N, C-alpha and C positions, 0 to 999 in steps of 0.2 A: 512539597516538592511533587511535581507531576512526573509520572512514569508511564511509558507506553509499553504494553506487553503484546507481542505478536505471537501467533500460533498458526499452524496449518501447513507449514512447509514440509518438504519431503522429497522423496525420489519417485519419479513417475516416468512411464514410457512416453515417447512422442505420440501425440494424439490424445493423450489422457487429460485429466482435469484435476485441479486442486482449488480449494477455497482458503484464502488467508483471512485471519481475523486480527483485529487490533483493538485493545481497550485501554483507555487512559484512566489512570487513578489520580486522585488529587483534584484540586479545584481549577477548572478552566471555564471560560465564558461559553455560553451556549451558541454564540455566533463565532464560527471559525471555519477554517478550511482543513479538511483531513485528506491525506493522500498516501500514495505508495510510490516509492522510488526503488530503483534496483542498481546494483553494482556488481559487475562481473570482474574477475581477476584481470588486472591490467587496464581496466576501463574506468572512466569517471562515473560517478553516480548520476543516474538519469531518471527523469520523471517517467512514471508509468501511467498514473492517473490521479486526479484530485477531484474532490467533491466539496462544494460549499454547504453551508447550513441550509440554504434553500434549494439544494439539489442540483445546482449547476455543475456539470462535469466536464473535465478535459482529459483526453487520452493521447498518449503517444501514438503516432501513426502506425508503429510496428505492432500495436496490440489492439487496434480498433477492430471491432467485430468479433474478437476472441475473449477479451477481458471485460468484466463489468464491475464497476465500483459502486458500492451502496453504503448507506449508514443507517444504523438503528436509532441513534440519538446523537447528542453532542459529543459523546465520548467513545463510540464504537463504530468502527468502519470495517467493511469487508471488501475482498477482491476475489471475485469468481473468475477462474482462469480455465478456459477450455481450449481444445486443439493446441495443446502445448507443443512447442518446438524446442529442439536442443539449444537454440540461441536464446531461449528464455531463461536458461540456467544462470542464476545469480543469487546474491543475497538480497532479499527484499526488506526494505525499511519502511516503517510506518512514520508518518509525520503529522503533527497538528500545529497549526499556526493561526495567529491573528495579527494582522498588520494594522489594526485600529487600536483602540484602547480597551482593555489592557493589552499591550503588545507582548507576544510570546511566540516561541518556536521550539518545539520539542520533538525529539527523535527516539524511536525504539532501538533496540539492540540488533535487530535484524533476524530474519528467518531464512534459512537456505532452501532454495528450490533448485532441484537438479532434474533435468529432463534427458533421459537416455534415448539414443537413436536406435 
């Protein structure tokens, strides 16, 4: 069974920075896409950033220039967040998926990021 464990969330003032980490345990293929999504109360879960095995990245417009996604290997992904804004407050979820073979889609439990004004 694959589990994703996130860390690095917390409370920070506006303008501050945080780095989230996520590591997958268990067996997954080396070719996959890892990403971060977030969900604020009353809102739907939304994409923050994703990164493929070969380093292709996608960012939400709202975080471009402030957030950077990177990965250490097939199982570990980071999200560096700078110039945080109160509207970045949300639960952040790590995801790893492969739409090829073997197909899989796993989610972490989430880590809370709170940005005070």
